[in-house]
mmCIF file as Biopython writes it, N, C-alpha, C and O atoms, coordinates in Angstrom:
data_model
#
loop_
_atom_site.group_PDB
_atom_site.id
_atom_site.type_symbol
_atom_site.label_atom_id
_atom_site.label_alt_id
_atom_site.label_comp_id
_atom_site.label_asym_id
_atom_site.label_entity_id
_atom_site.label_seq_id
_atom_site.pdbx_PDB_ins_code
_atom_site.Cartn_x
_atom_site.Cartn_y
_atom_site.Cartn_z
_atom_site.occupancy
_atom_site.B_iso_or_equiv
_atom_site.auth_seq_id
_atom_site.auth_asym_id
_atom_site.pdbx_PDB_model_num
ATOM 1   N N  . MET A ? 1  ? 19.557 -3.534 23.988 1.0 0.0 1  A 1 
ATOM 2   C CA . MET A ? 1  ? 20.484 -2.451 24.242 1.0 0.0 1  A 1 
ATOM 3   C C  . MET A ? 1  ? 19.767 -1.122 24.028 1.0 0.0 1  A 1 
ATOM 4   O O  . MET A ? 1  ? 19.019 -0.952 23.065 1.0 0.0 1  A 1 
ATOM 5   N N  . ASN A ? 2  ? 20.004 -0.202 24.923 1.0 0.0 2  A 1 
ATOM 6   C CA . ASN A ? 2  ? 19.416 1.129  24.828 1.0 0.0 2  A 1 
ATOM 7   C C  . ASN A ? 2  ? 20.463 2.086  24.287 1.0 0.0 2  A 1 
ATOM 8   O O  . ASN A ? 2  ? 21.630 2.040  24.674 1.0 0.0 2  A 1 
ATOM 9   N N  . VAL A ? 3  ? 20.027 2.951  23.388 1.0 0.0 3  A 1 
ATOM 10  C CA . VAL A ? 3  ? 20.944 3.872  22.739 1.0 0.0 3  A 1 
ATOM 11  C C  . VAL A ? 3  ? 20.418 5.287  22.900 1.0 0.0 3  A 1 
ATOM 12  O O  . VAL A ? 3  ? 19.220 5.536  22.769 1.0 0.0 3  A 1 
ATOM 13  N N  . ILE A ? 4  ? 21.320 6.203  23.184 1.0 0.0 4  A 1 
ATOM 14  C CA . ILE A ? 4  ? 20.939 7.616  23.206 1.0 0.0 4  A 1 
ATOM 15  C C  . ILE A ? 4  ? 20.890 8.087  21.764 1.0 0.0 4  A 1 
ATOM 16  O O  . ILE A ? 4  ? 21.838 7.889  21.004 1.0 0.0 4  A 1 
ATOM 17  N N  . GLU A ? 5  ? 19.777 8.712  21.391 1.0 0.0 5  A 1 
ATOM 18  C CA . GLU A ? 5  ? 19.561 9.132  20.005 1.0 0.0 5  A 1 
ATOM 19  C C  . GLU A ? 5  ? 19.169 10.597 19.949 1.0 0.0 5  A 1 
ATOM 20  O O  . GLU A ? 5  ? 18.956 11.240 20.977 1.0 0.0 5  A 1 
ATOM 21  N N  . LYS A ? 6  ? 19.077 11.113 18.733 1.0 0.0 6  A 1 
ATOM 22  C CA . LYS A ? 6  ? 18.561 12.465 18.560 1.0 0.0 6  A 1 
ATOM 23  C C  . LYS A ? 6  ? 17.418 12.419 17.566 1.0 0.0 6  A 1 
ATOM 24  O O  . LYS A ? 6  ? 17.337 11.524 16.725 1.0 0.0 6  A 1 
ATOM 25  N N  . GLY A ? 7  ? 16.541 13.396 17.678 1.0 0.0 7  A 1 
ATOM 26  C CA . GLY A ? 7  ? 15.391 13.494 16.796 1.0 0.0 7  A 1 
ATOM 27  C C  . GLY A ? 7  ? 14.753 14.858 16.954 1.0 0.0 7  A 1 
ATOM 28  O O  . GLY A ? 7  ? 15.303 15.749 17.602 1.0 0.0 7  A 1 
ATOM 29  N N  . VAL A ? 8  ? 13.589 15.007 16.355 1.0 0.0 8  A 1 
ATOM 30  C CA . VAL A ? 8  ? 12.877 16.288 16.354 1.0 0.0 8  A 1 
ATOM 31  C C  . VAL A ? 8  ? 11.508 16.084 16.994 1.0 0.0 8  A 1 
ATOM 32  O O  . VAL A ? 8  ? 10.807 15.121 16.684 1.0 0.0 8  A 1 
ATOM 33  N N  . VAL A ? 9  ? 11.135 16.991 17.883 1.0 0.0 9  A 1 
ATOM 34  C CA . VAL A ? 9  ? 9.841  16.891 18.564 1.0 0.0 9  A 1 
ATOM 35  C C  . VAL A ? 9  ? 8.719  16.947 17.525 1.0 0.0 9  A 1 
ATOM 36  O O  . VAL A ? 9  ? 8.601  17.908 16.765 1.0 0.0 9  A 1 
ATOM 37  N N  . ALA A ? 10 ? 7.900  15.893 17.512 1.0 0.0 10 A 1 
ATOM 38  C CA . ALA A ? 10 ? 6.767  15.810 16.584 1.0 0.0 10 A 1 
ATOM 39  C C  . ALA A ? 10 ? 5.519  16.458 17.184 1.0 0.0 10 A 1 
ATOM 40  O O  . ALA A ? 10 ? 4.808  17.203 16.510 1.0 0.0 10 A 1 
ATOM 41  N N  . ASN A ? 11 ? 5.264  16.162 18.463 1.0 0.0 11 A 1 
ATOM 42  C CA . ASN A ? 11 ? 4.149  16.800 19.162 1.0 0.0 11 A 1 
ATOM 43  C C  . ASN A ? 11 ? 4.343  16.668 20.659 1.0 0.0 11 A 1 
ATOM 44  O O  . ASN A ? 11 ? 5.112  15.828 21.125 1.0 0.0 11 A 1 
ATOM 45  N N  . ILE A ? 12 ? 3.639  17.503 21.408 1.0 0.0 12 A 1 
ATOM 46  C CA . ILE A ? 12 ? 3.729  17.536 22.860 1.0 0.0 12 A 1 
ATOM 47  C C  . ILE A ? 12 ? 2.320  17.438 23.417 1.0 0.0 12 A 1 
ATOM 48  O O  . ILE A ? 12 ? 1.396  18.097 22.940 1.0 0.0 12 A 1 
ATOM 49  N N  . ASP A ? 13 ? 2.176  16.593 24.447 1.0 0.0 13 A 1 
ATOM 50  C CA . ASP A ? 13 ? 0.904  16.452 25.138 1.0 0.0 13 A 1 
ATOM 51  C C  . ASP A ? 13 ? 1.197  16.373 26.632 1.0 0.0 13 A 1 
ATOM 52  O O  . ASP A ? 13 ? 1.579  15.322 27.146 1.0 0.0 13 A 1 
ATOM 53  N N  . GLY A ? 14 ? 1.016  17.493 27.321 1.0 0.0 14 A 1 
ATOM 54  C CA . GLY A ? 14 ? 1.303  17.536 28.759 1.0 0.0 14 A 1 
ATOM 55  C C  . GLY A ? 14 ? 2.782  17.369 29.027 1.0 0.0 14 A 1 
ATOM 56  O O  . GLY A ? 14 ? 3.600  18.144 28.530 1.0 0.0 14 A 1 
ATOM 57  N N  . ASN A ? 15 ? 3.137  16.346 29.822 1.0 0.0 15 A 1 
ATOM 58  C CA . ASN A ? 15 ? 4.534  16.132 30.165 1.0 0.0 15 A 1 
ATOM 59  C C  . ASN A ? 15 ? 5.187  15.045 29.306 1.0 0.0 15 A 1 
ATOM 60  O O  . ASN A ? 15 ? 6.212  14.478 29.684 1.0 0.0 15 A 1 
ATOM 61  N N  . GLN A ? 16 ? 4.585  14.762 28.150 1.0 0.0 16 A 1 
ATOM 62  C CA . GLN A ? 16 ? 5.139  13.767 27.231 1.0 0.0 16 A 1 
ATOM 63  C C  . GLN A ? 16 ? 5.226  14.321 25.818 1.0 0.0 16 A 1 
ATOM 64  O O  . GLN A ? 16 ? 4.483  15.226 25.438 1.0 0.0 16 A 1 
ATOM 65  N N  . ALA A ? 17 ? 6.152  13.755 25.049 1.0 0.0 17 A 1 
ATOM 66  C CA . ALA A ? 17 ? 6.312  14.165 23.655 1.0 0.0 17 A 1 
ATOM 67  C C  . ALA A ? 17 ? 6.567  12.940 22.801 1.0 0.0 17 A 1 
ATOM 68  O O  . ALA A ? 17 ? 7.054  11.919 23.287 1.0 0.0 17 A 1 
ATOM 69  N N  . ARG A ? 18 ? 6.240  13.049 21.545 1.0 0.0 18 A 1 
ATOM 70  C CA . ARG A ? 18 ? 6.622  12.046 20.545 1.0 0.0 18 A 1 
ATOM 71  C C  . ARG A ? 18 ? 7.733  12.682 19.714 1.0 0.0 18 A 1 
ATOM 72  O O  . ARG A ? 18 ? 7.707  13.877 19.422 1.0 0.0 18 A 1 
ATOM 73  N N  . ILE A ? 19 ? 8.709  11.853 19.340 1.0 0.0 19 A 1 
ATOM 74  C CA . ILE A ? 19 ? 9.881  12.342 18.628 1.0 0.0 19 A 1 
ATOM 75  C C  . ILE A ? 19 ? 9.955  11.696 17.254 1.0 0.0 19 A 1 
ATOM 76  O O  . ILE A ? 19 ? 9.802  10.481 17.127 1.0 0.0 19 A 1 
ATOM 77  N N  . ASN A ? 20 ? 10.192 12.510 16.215 1.0 0.0 20 A 1 
ATOM 78  C CA . ASN A ? 20 ? 10.502 11.974 14.886 1.0 0.0 20 A 1 
ATOM 79  C C  . ASN A ? 20 ? 11.945 11.503 14.924 1.0 0.0 20 A 1 
ATOM 80  O O  . ASN A ? 20 ? 12.853 12.296 15.173 1.0 0.0 20 A 1 
ATOM 81  N N  . THR A ? 21 ? 12.164 10.208 14.676 1.0 0.0 21 A 1 
ATOM 82  C CA . THR A ? 21 ? 13.506 9.646  14.740 1.0 0.0 21 A 1 
ATOM 83  C C  . THR A ? 21 ? 14.255 9.898  13.440 1.0 0.0 21 A 1 
ATOM 84  O O  . THR A ? 21 ? 13.663 10.295 12.436 1.0 0.0 21 A 1 
ATOM 85  N N  . SER A ? 22 ? 15.556 9.664  13.468 1.0 0.0 22 A 1 
ATOM 86  C CA . SER A ? 22 ? 16.360 9.849  12.263 1.0 0.0 22 A 1 
ATOM 87  C C  . SER A ? 22 ? 16.008 8.829  11.182 1.0 0.0 22 A 1 
ATOM 88  O O  . SER A ? 22 ? 16.313 9.039  10.008 1.0 0.0 22 A 1 
ATOM 89  N N  . SER A ? 23 ? 15.367 7.724  11.572 1.0 0.0 23 A 1 
ATOM 90  C CA . SER A ? 23 ? 14.958 6.716  10.592 1.0 0.0 23 A 1 
ATOM 91  C C  . SER A ? 23 ? 13.551 6.960  10.057 1.0 0.0 23 A 1 
ATOM 92  O O  . SER A ? 23 ? 13.033 6.150  9.288  1.0 0.0 23 A 1 
ATOM 93  N N  . GLY A ? 24 ? 12.925 8.077  10.459 1.0 0.0 24 A 1 
ATOM 94  C CA . GLY A ? 24 ? 11.608 8.428  9.940  1.0 0.0 24 A 1 
ATOM 95  C C  . GLY A ? 24 ? 10.432 7.883  10.728 1.0 0.0 24 A 1 
ATOM 96  O O  . GLY A ? 24 ? 9.283  8.098  10.342 1.0 0.0 24 A 1 
ATOM 97  N N  . ARG A ? 25 ? 10.691 7.187  11.815 1.0 0.0 25 A 1 
ATOM 98  C CA . ARG A ? 25 ? 9.606  6.699  12.669 1.0 0.0 25 A 1 
ATOM 99  C C  . ARG A ? 25 ? 9.265  7.741  13.725 1.0 0.0 25 A 1 
ATOM 100 O O  . ARG A ? 25 ? 9.987  8.723  13.899 1.0 0.0 25 A 1 
ATOM 101 N N  . VAL A ? 26 ? 8.167  7.521  14.421 1.0 0.0 26 A 1 
ATOM 102 C CA . VAL A ? 26 ? 7.781  8.385  15.537 1.0 0.0 26 A 1 
ATOM 103 C C  . VAL A ? 26 ? 7.769  7.525  16.793 1.0 0.0 26 A 1 
ATOM 104 O O  . VAL A ? 26 ? 7.214  6.426  16.792 1.0 0.0 26 A 1 
ATOM 105 N N  . THR A ? 27 ? 8.383  8.024  17.865 1.0 0.0 27 A 1 
ATOM 106 C CA . THR A ? 27 ? 8.444  7.273  19.113 1.0 0.0 27 A 1 
ATOM 107 C C  . THR A ? 27 ? 7.079  7.212  19.782 1.0 0.0 27 A 1 
ATOM 108 O O  . THR A ? 27 ? 6.193  8.004  19.463 1.0 0.0 27 A 1 
ATOM 109 N N  . PRO A ? 28 ? 6.905  6.274  20.709 1.0 0.0 28 A 1 
ATOM 110 C CA . PRO A ? 28 ? 5.747  6.370  21.592 1.0 0.0 28 A 1 
ATOM 111 C C  . PRO A ? 28 ? 5.940  7.604  22.479 1.0 0.0 28 A 1 
ATOM 112 O O  . PRO A ? 28 ? 7.027  8.181  22.493 1.0 0.0 28 A 1 
ATOM 113 N N  . PRO A ? 29 ? 4.911  8.016  23.215 1.0 0.0 29 A 1 
ATOM 114 C CA . PRO A ? 29 ? 5.074  9.173  24.097 1.0 0.0 29 A 1 
ATOM 115 C C  . PRO A ? 29 ? 6.184  8.913  25.118 1.0 0.0 29 A 1 
ATOM 116 O O  . PRO A ? 29 ? 6.196  7.872  25.775 1.0 0.0 29 A 1 
ATOM 117 N N  . ILE A ? 30 ? 7.114  9.861  25.249 1.0 0.0 30 A 1 
ATOM 118 C CA . ILE A ? 30 ? 8.171  9.753  26.244 1.0 0.0 30 A 1 
ATOM 119 C C  . ILE A ? 30 ? 8.171  11.000 27.123 1.0 0.0 30 A 1 
ATOM 120 O O  . ILE A ? 30 ? 7.668  12.053 26.730 1.0 0.0 30 A 1 
ATOM 121 N N  . ILE A ? 31 ? 8.737  10.867 28.306 1.0 0.0 31 A 1 
ATOM 122 C CA . ILE A ? 31 ? 8.684  11.908 29.331 1.0 0.0 31 A 1 
ATOM 123 C C  . ILE A ? 31 ? 9.531  13.123 28.968 1.0 0.0 31 A 1 
ATOM 124 O O  . ILE A ? 31 ? 10.647 13.002 28.462 1.0 0.0 31 A 1 
ATOM 125 N N  . ILE A ? 32 ? 8.965  14.293 29.241 1.0 0.0 32 A 1 
ATOM 126 C CA . ILE A ? 32 ? 9.707  15.558 29.161 1.0 0.0 32 A 1 
ATOM 127 C C  . ILE A ? 32 ? 10.066 15.930 30.595 1.0 0.0 32 A 1 
ATOM 128 O O  . ILE A ? 32 ? 9.162  16.134 31.405 1.0 0.0 32 A 1 
ATOM 129 N N  . PRO A ? 33 ? 11.338 16.026 30.938 1.0 0.0 33 A 1 
ATOM 130 C CA . PRO A ? 33 ? 11.706 16.431 32.300 1.0 0.0 33 A 1 
ATOM 131 C C  . PRO A ? 33 ? 11.160 17.815 32.638 1.0 0.0 33 A 1 
ATOM 132 O O  . PRO A ? 33 ? 10.970 18.647 31.752 1.0 0.0 33 A 1 
ATOM 133 N N  . ARG A ? 34 ? 10.915 18.049 33.893 1.0 0.0 34 A 1 
ATOM 134 C CA . ARG A ? 34 ? 10.314 19.304 34.353 1.0 0.0 34 A 1 
ATOM 135 C C  . ARG A ? 34 ? 11.073 20.525 33.850 1.0 0.0 34 A 1 
ATOM 136 O O  . ARG A ? 34 ? 10.452 21.516 33.466 1.0 0.0 34 A 1 
ATOM 137 N N  . ASN A ? 35 ? 12.420 20.474 33.846 1.0 0.0 35 A 1 
ATOM 138 C CA . ASN A ? 35 ? 13.188 21.653 33.438 1.0 0.0 35 A 1 
ATOM 139 C C  . ASN A ? 35 ? 13.059 21.967 31.951 1.0 0.0 35 A 1 
ATOM 140 O O  . ASN A ? 35 ? 13.496 23.032 31.515 1.0 0.0 35 A 1 
ATOM 141 N N  . LEU A ? 36 ? 12.473 21.073 31.167 1.0 0.0 36 A 1 
ATOM 142 C CA . LEU A ? 36 ? 12.258 21.338 29.741 1.0 0.0 36 A 1 
ATOM 143 C C  . LEU A ? 36 ? 10.796 21.624 29.408 1.0 0.0 36 A 1 
ATOM 144 O O  . LEU A ? 36 ? 10.444 21.765 28.237 1.0 0.0 36 A 1 
ATOM 145 N N  . ARG A ? 37 ? 9.942  21.710 30.434 1.0 0.0 37 A 1 
ATOM 146 C CA . ARG A ? 37 ? 8.508  21.949 30.206 1.0 0.0 37 A 1 
ATOM 147 C C  . ARG A ? 37 ? 8.125  23.419 30.242 1.0 0.0 37 A 1 
ATOM 148 O O  . ARG A ? 37 ? 7.057  23.785 29.753 1.0 0.0 37 A 1 
ATOM 149 N N  . SER A ? 38 ? 8.973  24.268 30.809 1.0 0.0 38 A 1 
ATOM 150 C CA . SER A ? 38 ? 8.613  25.691 30.901 1.0 0.0 38 A 1 
ATOM 151 C C  . SER A ? 38 ? 9.876  26.535 30.919 1.0 0.0 38 A 1 
ATOM 152 O O  . SER A ? 38 ? 10.983 26.003 31.002 1.0 0.0 38 A 1 
ATOM 153 N N  . GLY A ? 39 ? 9.714  27.821 30.843 1.0 0.0 39 A 1 
ATOM 154 C CA . GLY A ? 39 ? 10.853 28.733 30.876 1.0 0.0 39 A 1 
ATOM 155 C C  . GLY A ? 39 ? 11.475 28.927 29.502 1.0 0.0 39 A 1 
ATOM 156 O O  . GLY A ? 39 ? 10.899 28.545 28.483 1.0 0.0 39 A 1 
ATOM 157 N N  . ALA A ? 40 ? 12.647 29.520 29.493 1.0 0.0 40 A 1 
ATOM 158 C CA . ALA A ? 40 ? 13.316 29.884 28.248 1.0 0.0 40 A 1 
ATOM 159 C C  . ALA A ? 40 ? 13.650 28.686 27.381 1.0 0.0 40 A 1 
ATOM 160 O O  . ALA A ? 40 ? 13.657 28.804 26.156 1.0 0.0 40 A 1 
ATOM 161 N N  . GLY A ? 41 ? 13.927 27.535 27.978 1.0 0.0 41 A 1 
ATOM 162 C CA . GLY A ? 41 ? 14.324 26.362 27.205 1.0 0.0 41 A 1 
ATOM 163 C C  . GLY A ? 41 ? 13.209 25.367 26.966 1.0 0.0 41 A 1 
ATOM 164 O O  . GLY A ? 41 ? 13.480 24.211 26.639 1.0 0.0 41 A 1 
ATOM 165 N N  . SER A ? 42 ? 11.947 25.786 27.121 1.0 0.0 42 A 1 
ATOM 166 C CA . SER A ? 42 ? 10.851 24.836 26.995 1.0 0.0 42 A 1 
ATOM 167 C C  . SER A ? 42 ? 10.777 24.256 25.581 1.0 0.0 42 A 1 
ATOM 168 O O  . SER A ? 42 ? 11.056 24.932 24.590 1.0 0.0 42 A 1 
ATOM 169 N N  . LEU A ? 43 ? 10.399 23.005 25.527 1.0 0.0 43 A 1 
ATOM 170 C CA . LEU A ? 43 ? 10.309 22.315 24.244 1.0 0.0 43 A 1 
ATOM 171 C C  . LEU A ? 43 ? 9.136  22.808 23.422 1.0 0.0 43 A 1 
ATOM 172 O O  . LEU A ? 43 ? 8.103  23.213 23.954 1.0 0.0 43 A 1 
ATOM 173 N N  . GLN A ? 44 ? 9.319  22.764 22.137 1.0 0.0 44 A 1 
ATOM 174 C CA . GLN A ? 44 ? 8.267  23.086 21.181 1.0 0.0 44 A 1 
ATOM 175 C C  . GLN A ? 44 ? 8.387  22.116 20.021 1.0 0.0 44 A 1 
ATOM 176 O O  . GLN A ? 44 ? 9.436  21.509 19.809 1.0 0.0 44 A 1 
ATOM 177 N N  . LYS A ? 45 ? 7.320  21.978 19.285 1.0 0.0 45 A 1 
ATOM 178 C CA . LYS A ? 45 ? 7.337  21.159 18.080 1.0 0.0 45 A 1 
ATOM 179 C C  . LYS A ? 45 ? 8.448  21.665 17.157 1.0 0.0 45 A 1 
ATOM 180 O O  . LYS A ? 45 ? 8.605  22.870 16.961 1.0 0.0 45 A 1 
ATOM 181 N N  . GLY A ? 46 ? 9.211  20.732 16.595 1.0 0.0 46 A 1 
ATOM 182 C CA . GLY A ? 46 ? 10.268 21.089 15.661 1.0 0.0 46 A 1 
ATOM 183 C C  . GLY A ? 46 ? 11.650 21.262 16.274 1.0 0.0 46 A 1 
ATOM 184 O O  . GLY A ? 46 ? 12.627 21.429 15.543 1.0 0.0 46 A 1 
ATOM 185 N N  . VAL A ? 47 ? 11.756 21.225 17.611 1.0 0.0 47 A 1 
ATOM 186 C CA . VAL A ? 47 ? 13.041 21.377 18.280 1.0 0.0 47 A 1 
ATOM 187 C C  . VAL A ? 47 ? 13.808 20.049 18.224 1.0 0.0 47 A 1 
ATOM 188 O O  . VAL A ? 47 ? 13.231 18.987 18.461 1.0 0.0 47 A 1 
ATOM 189 N N  . GLU A ? 48 ? 15.099 20.111 17.914 1.0 0.0 48 A 1 
ATOM 190 C CA . GLU A ? 48 ? 15.931 18.912 17.885 1.0 0.0 48 A 1 
ATOM 191 C C  . GLU A ? 48 ? 16.381 18.589 19.317 1.0 0.0 48 A 1 
ATOM 192 O O  . GLU A ? 48 ? 16.878 19.455 20.037 1.0 0.0 48 A 1 
ATOM 193 N N  . VAL A ? 49 ? 16.191 17.314 19.713 1.0 0.0 49 A 1 
ATOM 194 C CA . VAL A ? 49 ? 16.484 16.892 21.079 1.0 0.0 49 A 1 
ATOM 195 C C  . VAL A ? 49 ? 17.328 15.611 21.102 1.0 0.0 49 A 1 
ATOM 196 O O  . VAL A ? 49 ? 17.445 14.899 20.105 1.0 0.0 49 A 1 
ATOM 197 N N  . VAL A ? 50 ? 17.901 15.352 22.261 1.0 0.0 50 A 1 
ATOM 198 C CA . VAL A ? 50 ? 18.584 14.097 22.560 1.0 0.0 50 A 1 
ATOM 199 C C  . VAL A ? 50 ? 17.652 13.333 23.494 1.0 0.0 50 A 1 
ATOM 200 O O  . VAL A ? 50 ? 17.113 13.909 24.440 1.0 0.0 50 A 1 
ATOM 201 N N  . TYR A ? 51 ? 17.460 12.048 23.236 1.0 0.0 51 A 1 
ATOM 202 C CA . TYR A ? 51 ? 16.545 11.255 24.060 1.0 0.0 51 A 1 
ATOM 203 C C  . TYR A ? 51 ? 17.038 9.822  24.137 1.0 0.0 51 A 1 
ATOM 204 O O  . TYR A ? 51 ? 17.907 9.405  23.372 1.0 0.0 51 A 1 
ATOM 205 N N  . VAL A ? 52 ? 16.467 9.076  25.074 1.0 0.0 52 A 1 
ATOM 206 C CA . VAL A ? 52 ? 16.731 7.643  25.159 1.0 0.0 52 A 1 
ATOM 207 C C  . VAL A ? 52 ? 15.375 6.936  25.208 1.0 0.0 52 A 1 
ATOM 208 O O  . VAL A ? 52 ? 14.459 7.372  25.905 1.0 0.0 52 A 1 
ATOM 209 N N  . LEU A ? 53 ? 15.265 5.849  24.463 1.0 0.0 53 A 1 
ATOM 210 C CA . LEU A ? 53 ? 14.062 5.022  24.433 1.0 0.0 53 A 1 
ATOM 211 C C  . LEU A ? 53 ? 14.480 3.617  24.853 1.0 0.0 53 A 1 
ATOM 212 O O  . LEU A ? 53 ? 15.385 3.030  24.260 1.0 0.0 53 A 1 
ATOM 213 N N  . PHE A ? 54 ? 13.826 3.083  25.867 1.0 0.0 54 A 1 
ATOM 214 C CA . PHE A ? 54 ? 14.169 1.782  26.420 1.0 0.0 54 A 1 
ATOM 215 C C  . PHE A ? 54 ? 13.376 0.667  25.737 1.0 0.0 54 A 1 
ATOM 216 O O  . PHE A ? 54 ? 12.405 0.920  25.024 1.0 0.0 54 A 1 
ATOM 217 N N  . GLY A ? 55 ? 13.807 -0.552 25.969 1.0 0.0 55 A 1 
ATOM 218 C CA . GLY A ? 55 ? 13.177 -1.718 25.362 1.0 0.0 55 A 1 
ATOM 219 C C  . GLY A ? 55 ? 11.704 -1.878 25.694 1.0 0.0 55 A 1 
ATOM 220 O O  . GLY A ? 55 ? 10.951 -2.464 24.916 1.0 0.0 55 A 1 
ATOM 221 N N  . ASP A ? 56 ? 11.285 -1.362 26.845 1.0 0.0 56 A 1 
ATOM 222 C CA . ASP A ? 56 ? 9.868  -1.464 27.230 1.0 0.0 56 A 1 
ATOM 223 C C  . ASP A ? 56 ? 9.035  -0.315 26.680 1.0 0.0 56 A 1 
ATOM 224 O O  . ASP A ? 56 ? 7.885  -0.130 27.078 1.0 0.0 56 A 1 
ATOM 225 N N  . GLN A ? 57 ? 9.619  0.463  25.759 1.0 0.0 57 A 1 
ATOM 226 C CA . GLN A ? 57 ? 8.968  1.585  25.075 1.0 0.0 57 A 1 
ATOM 227 C C  . GLN A ? 57 ? 8.707  2.788  25.980 1.0 0.0 57 A 1 
ATOM 228 O O  . GLN A ? 57 ? 7.877  3.636  25.656 1.0 0.0 57 A 1 
ATOM 229 N N  . THR A ? 58 ? 9.410  2.867  27.111 1.0 0.0 58 A 1 
ATOM 230 C CA . THR A ? 58 ? 9.412  4.087  27.910 1.0 0.0 58 A 1 
ATOM 231 C C  . THR A ? 58 ? 10.676 4.856  27.541 1.0 0.0 58 A 1 
ATOM 232 O O  . THR A ? 58 ? 11.605 4.291  26.964 1.0 0.0 58 A 1 
ATOM 233 N N  . GLY A ? 59 ? 10.709 6.121  27.869 1.0 0.0 59 A 1 
ATOM 234 C CA . GLY A ? 59 ? 11.893 6.902  27.557 1.0 0.0 59 A 1 
ATOM 235 C C  . GLY A ? 59 ? 11.839 8.267  28.197 1.0 0.0 59 A 1 
ATOM 236 O O  . GLY A ? 59 ? 10.876 8.624  28.876 1.0 0.0 59 A 1 
ATOM 237 N N  . ILE A ? 60 ? 12.906 9.030  27.964 1.0 0.0 60 A 1 
ATOM 238 C CA . ILE A ? 60 ? 12.991 10.372 28.518 1.0 0.0 60 A 1 
ATOM 239 C C  . ILE A ? 60 ? 13.829 11.246 27.589 1.0 0.0 60 A 1 
ATOM 240 O O  . ILE A ? 60 ? 14.803 10.789 26.991 1.0 0.0 60 A 1 
ATOM 241 N N  . ILE A ? 61 ? 13.435 12.492 27.483 1.0 0.0 61 A 1 
ATOM 242 C CA . ILE A ? 61 ? 14.211 13.464 26.714 1.0 0.0 61 A 1 
ATOM 243 C C  . ILE A ? 61 ? 15.323 13.964 27.620 1.0 0.0 61 A 1 
ATOM 244 O O  . ILE A ? 61 ? 15.070 14.370 28.754 1.0 0.0 61 A 1 
ATOM 245 N N  . LEU A ? 62 ? 16.544 13.935 27.129 1.0 0.0 62 A 1 
ATOM 246 C CA . LEU A ? 62 ? 17.706 14.327 27.924 1.0 0.0 62 A 1 
ATOM 247 C C  . LEU A ? 62 ? 18.042 15.807 27.791 1.0 0.0 62 A 1 
ATOM 248 O O  . LEU A ? 62 ? 18.586 16.401 28.722 1.0 0.0 62 A 1 
ATOM 249 N N  . GLY A ? 63 ? 17.729 16.407 26.652 1.0 0.0 63 A 1 
ATOM 250 C CA . GLY A ? 63 ? 18.021 17.825 26.484 1.0 0.0 63 A 1 
ATOM 251 C C  . GLY A ? 63 ? 17.887 18.269 25.046 1.0 0.0 63 A 1 
ATOM 252 O O  . GLY A ? 63 ? 17.616 17.469 24.150 1.0 0.0 63 A 1 
ATOM 253 N N  . HIS A ? 64 ? 18.082 19.554 24.843 1.0 0.0 64 A 1 
ATOM 254 C CA . HIS A ? 64 ? 18.092 20.152 23.504 1.0 0.0 64 A 1 
ATOM 255 C C  . HIS A ? 64 ? 19.429 19.842 22.851 1.0 0.0 64 A 1 
ATOM 256 O O  . HIS A ? 64 ? 20.448 19.803 23.540 1.0 0.0 64 A 1 
ATOM 257 N N  . MET A ? 65 ? 19.455 19.622 21.556 1.0 0.0 65 A 1 
ATOM 258 C CA . MET A ? 65 ? 20.717 19.417 20.845 1.0 0.0 65 A 1 
ATOM 259 C C  . MET A ? 65 ? 21.580 20.670 20.868 1.0 0.0 65 A 1 
ATOM 260 O O  . MET A ? 65 ? 22.804 20.575 20.769 1.0 0.0 65 A 1 
ATOM 261 N N  . ASP A ? 66 ? 20.967 21.842 20.997 1.0 0.0 66 A 1 
ATOM 262 C CA . ASP A ? 66 ? 21.754 23.077 21.031 1.0 0.0 66 A 1 
ATOM 263 C C  . ASP A ? 66 ? 22.253 23.415 22.433 1.0 0.0 66 A 1 
ATOM 264 O O  . ASP A ? 66 ? 22.919 24.433 22.622 1.0 0.0 66 A 1 
ATOM 265 N N  . GLY A ? 67 ? 21.937 22.563 23.426 1.0 0.0 67 A 1 
ATOM 266 C CA . GLY A ? 67 ? 22.433 22.757 24.778 1.0 0.0 67 A 1 
ATOM 267 C C  . GLY A ? 67 ? 21.583 23.645 25.666 1.0 0.0 67 A 1 
ATOM 268 O O  . GLY A ? 67 ? 21.906 23.818 26.841 1.0 0.0 67 A 1 
ATOM 269 N N  . GLU A ? 68 ? 20.503 24.216 25.139 1.0 0.0 68 A 1 
ATOM 270 C CA . GLU A ? 68 ? 19.632 25.058 25.953 1.0 0.0 68 A 1 
ATOM 271 C C  . GLU A ? 68 ? 18.900 24.207 26.977 1.0 0.0 68 A 1 
ATOM 272 O O  . GLU A ? 68 ? 18.631 23.031 26.732 1.0 0.0 68 A 1 
ATOM 273 N N  . VAL A ? 69 ? 18.573 24.795 28.129 1.0 0.0 69 A 1 
ATOM 274 C CA . VAL A ? 69 ? 17.817 24.104 29.163 1.0 0.0 69 A 1 
ATOM 275 C C  . VAL A ? 69 ? 16.711 25.014 29.669 1.0 0.0 69 A 1 
ATOM 276 O O  . VAL A ? 69 ? 16.782 26.236 29.536 1.0 0.0 69 A 1 
ATOM 277 N N  . GLY A ? 70 ? 15.681 24.397 30.256 1.0 0.0 70 A 1 
ATOM 278 C CA . GLY A ? 70 ? 14.574 25.172 30.819 1.0 0.0 70 A 1 
ATOM 279 C C  . GLY A ? 70 ? 14.991 25.886 32.094 1.0 0.0 70 A 1 
ATOM 280 O O  . GLY A ? 70 ? 16.025 25.586 32.692 1.0 0.0 70 A 1 
ATOM 281 N N  . GLU A ? 71 ? 14.160 26.838 32.493 1.0 0.0 71 A 1 
ATOM 282 C CA . GLU A ? 71 ? 14.451 27.613 33.698 1.0 0.0 71 A 1 
ATOM 283 C C  . GLU A ? 71 ? 13.343 27.505 34.724 1.0 0.0 71 A 1 
ATOM 284 O O  . GLU A ? 71 ? 13.029 28.502 35.374 1.0 0.0 71 A 1 
ATOM 285 N N  . GLY A ? 72 ? 12.755 26.378 34.896 1.0 0.0 72 A 1 
ATOM 286 C CA . GLY A ? 72 ? 11.739 26.334 35.925 1.0 0.0 72 A 1 
ATOM 287 C C  . GLY A ? 72 ? 10.808 25.288 35.715 1.0 0.0 72 A 1 
ATOM 288 O O  . GLY A ? 72 ? 9.880  25.118 36.506 1.0 0.0 72 A 1 
#
């Protein structure tokens, strides 16, 4: 079963990020959507996000917990 979770960006490398989970683990690298890679809402280390991690260890960040989004 896949669950939508929240966590804090641990680090960013290109179009992927690792997330510190609420249980203290760090996710494998997961995709940052294009709209969150640049502009006013771009992700940075320490930002709280909503994400989903699938059973095959792939995943995607769905957005900022504060509702902000990127602009480009």
